[in-house]
C-alpha positions in Angstrom: 215.8 310.7 21.4 217.5 307.6 20.0 218.9 304.7 21.5 222.3 304.6 22.5 224.8 301.3 21.5 228.0 300.1 23.2 230.3 298.2 21.6 233.1 296.5 23.1 235.3 295.1 21.0 239.6 295.4 20.4 239.8 295.3 16.6 239.8 299.0 16.0 239.4 298.4 12.4 235.8 296.5 12.9 234.7 298.5 16.3 234.8 302.0 14.3 233.1 300.7 11.4 230.6 299.3 13.3 230.2 302.7 15.8 230.4 304.8 12.1 227.6 302.4 11.2 225.6 302.4 14.0 225.6 306.3 14.2 224.7 306.4 10.3 221.7 304.3 11.6 220.4 307.0 14.0 222.0 305.3 17.3 224.0 306.9 19.7 227.2 305.1 19.7 230.1 304.1 21.3 233.0 301.6 21.4 235.6 300.5 23.8 238.8 298.6 23.5 238.4 296.3 26.1 236.5 295.3 29.7 237.9 297.8 31.7 236.9 301.2 29.5 233.3 299.7 28.9 232.8 298.8 32.6 233.7 302.6 33.6 231.7 304.4 31.1 228.9 302.1 32.7 229.5 303.9 35.9 228.5 307.8 34.1 225.9 306.5 31.6 223.8 302.5 31.1 223.4 302.2 27.4 219.9 301.0 25.8 221.9 298.0 24.4 225.3 296.4 24.0 227.2 294.4 22.0 230.1 292.6 23.1 232.9 290.5 21.4 233.8 287.5 23.5 237.7 287.5 23.0 239.0 290.5 25.1 242.5 291.5 26.2 241.8 291.8 29.4 238.8 289.7 30.1 236.5 287.3 28.5 233.3 288.4 27.0 231.4 285.4 28.9 232.9 286.1 32.2 231.6 290.5 31.1 228.0 289.0 30.5 228.4 287.3 34.0 229.2 290.7 35.5 226.3 292.3 33.7 223.7 289.8 34.9 224.4 290.4 38.2 223.9 293.2 38.6 220.2 294.4 38.8 220.9 297.8 37.4 222.5 296.2 34.1 220.9 292.8 34.1 217.9 293.9 31.7 219.8 295.9 29.0 220.0 294.0 25.8 222.7 292.6 24.6 224.3 290.9 21.4 227.4 289.0 21.8 229.8 288.6 19.0 231.9 285.3 18.3 234.3 283.4 16.6 232.7 280.9 13.5 233.6 277.9 15.0 232.7 279.0 18.6 229.7 277.3 19.0 229.8 276.7 23.2 230.5 280.5 23.4 227.6 281.3 21.4 224.9 278.7 23.7 227.0 279.2 26.9 226.5 283.1 26.1 222.7 282.8 25.3 222.2 280.2 28.3 223.6 283.5 30.4 221.1 285.8 29.1 221.9 287.1 26.0 219.7 287.8 23.7 221.2 287.0 20.4 224.5 286.2 18.3 226.3 287.4 15.7 229.1 284.8 13.8 232.3 286.5 12.9 232.8 287.3 10.1 229.8 289.4 10.0 228.0 291.9 7.3 227.0 295.3 8.7 223.6 295.3 7.7 222.9 291.5 9.2 224.0 293.3 12.3 221.9 296.2 12.1 219.3 294.1 11.3 220.3 291.4 14.6 220.2 294.8 16.9 216.9 296.4 15.6 215.3 293.0 16.0 216.6 292.8 19.4 215.3 296.3 20.4 211.7 295.6 19.1 211.7 292.4 20.7 213.1 294.4 24.2 210.1 297.0 23.6 207.6 294.2 23.1 208.1 292.8 26.6 207.9 296.3 28.2 204.6 296.8 27.2 203.5 293.4 28.6 205.1 292.9 32.3 202.5 291.0 33.2 201.7 287.8 31.7 199.4 285.1 33.6 197.9 281.4 33.6 196.4 279.6 36.3 198.1 280.1 39.5 201.6 280.9 37.8 202.7 284.5 36.9 205.4 286.3 35.3 206.3 290.2 36.1 207.9 291.1 33.5 209.1 294.7 35.2 210.7 293.0 37.4 211.4 289.6 36.4 210.0 287.5 38.3 207.7 284.6 38.6 205.7 283.2 41.0 203.4 280.0 41.7 201.0 281.0 44.5 201.8 284.2 44.9 205.1 282.3 45.5 208.6 283.8 44.6 210.3 280.9 42.8 213.8 281.8 41.2 214.2 281.0 37.0 217.1 281.2 35.0 217.1 284.2 32.5 216.2 281.2 29.9 213.7 279.7 32.1 211.9 282.6 32.7 212.0 283.8 28.8 210.6 280.0 28.6 208.3 279.7 30.3 206.7 283.3 29.3 206.8 281.8 25.6 204.7 279.2 26.4 202.1 281.0 28.5 201.9 283.7 25.3 201.5 280.8 23.2 199.1 278.7 26.0 197.2 275.6 24.4 199.4 275.4 21.0 201.8 273.0 20.7 205.6 274.2 20.0 208.4 272.6 18.5 212.0 272.6 19.7 213.1 274.7 16.6 210.2 277.5 16.8 211.0 277.4 21.0 214.6 277.7 20.4 214.4 280.2 18.0 212.1 282.4 20.1 213.9 281.7 23.5 217.4 281.5 22.7 217.7 283.0 18.2 218.8 279.5 17.8 218.5 277.9 13.7 219.8 274.5 14.7 220.0 272.0 12.0 219.4 268.6 13.6 218.9 267.8 17.5 219.4 270.0 20.2 219.2 268.8 24.1 218.9 272.5 25.3 215.2 273.0 24.6 214.2 269.7 26.7 217.1 270.7 29.4 215.2 274.2 29.9 212.0 272.1 30.3 213.2 269.6 32.9 214.1 272.5 35.1 211.1 274.4 34.6 209.0 271.6 35.4 211.3 270.7 38.8 211.0 274.3 40.0 207.5 274.9 39.4 206.3 271.7 41.3 203.3 270.6 40.7 202.7 273.2 38.8 205.3 272.0 36.3 202.8 269.2 35.3 200.8 271.7 33.1 203.6 272.0 30.7 202.8 268.3 28.4 204.7 267.2 25.8 204.4 266.1 22.4 206.3 263.2 21.3 207.8 263.8 18.2 206.9 267.7 18.0 207.3 269.8 21.1 205.8 270.9 24.0 202.9 273.2 25.1 201.3 274.2 28.5 197.8 273.8 29.4 195.5 273.5 32.7 195.8 269.8 34.6 192.5 270.8 36.2 
């Protein structure tokens, strides 16, 4: 069975073009003009992926994203936000709230199809590795829960993904650029504090185990044993 993708976009020309392209690529697809129509359909059927425009007539896309991530049945659906070229805040804010990728308008349909397939591949890959462990830390991808010494700790979506990236690459030094690309799907030119801020938050929430996340000055971060 092919994957179903919902696209929330108020511009009818863009919406119909993308829905047509999705169907031509073998996906099931449906378009929605506003958040009300979209949430109405979600009551009947949940999709395999959501494409979400930030600028909507009734409720902005960031608000829609927040609602999705607070819903236990909807929070793990892969999601790509679509933003205006100049709206960097929306990109970073959306990714921090749990979006899997962003595409800047105006965009090429072929690029969008490529991004969609990449996010779906990553999502399926995560499902194959439901639990990863390192020392006394365990991540359960099926339930999206983190444990330290079998005690549940609350992590944001990006904190969870960042810790998972470090754990899957244990012992290796990962640059900020690699982490931005792997966790936020961002290619930044220049400095970004996004990784540093999230590392700091992770260390605090992990308690003593946070000492296993090492800073390699001028390079990046790695996770290793403190024993």
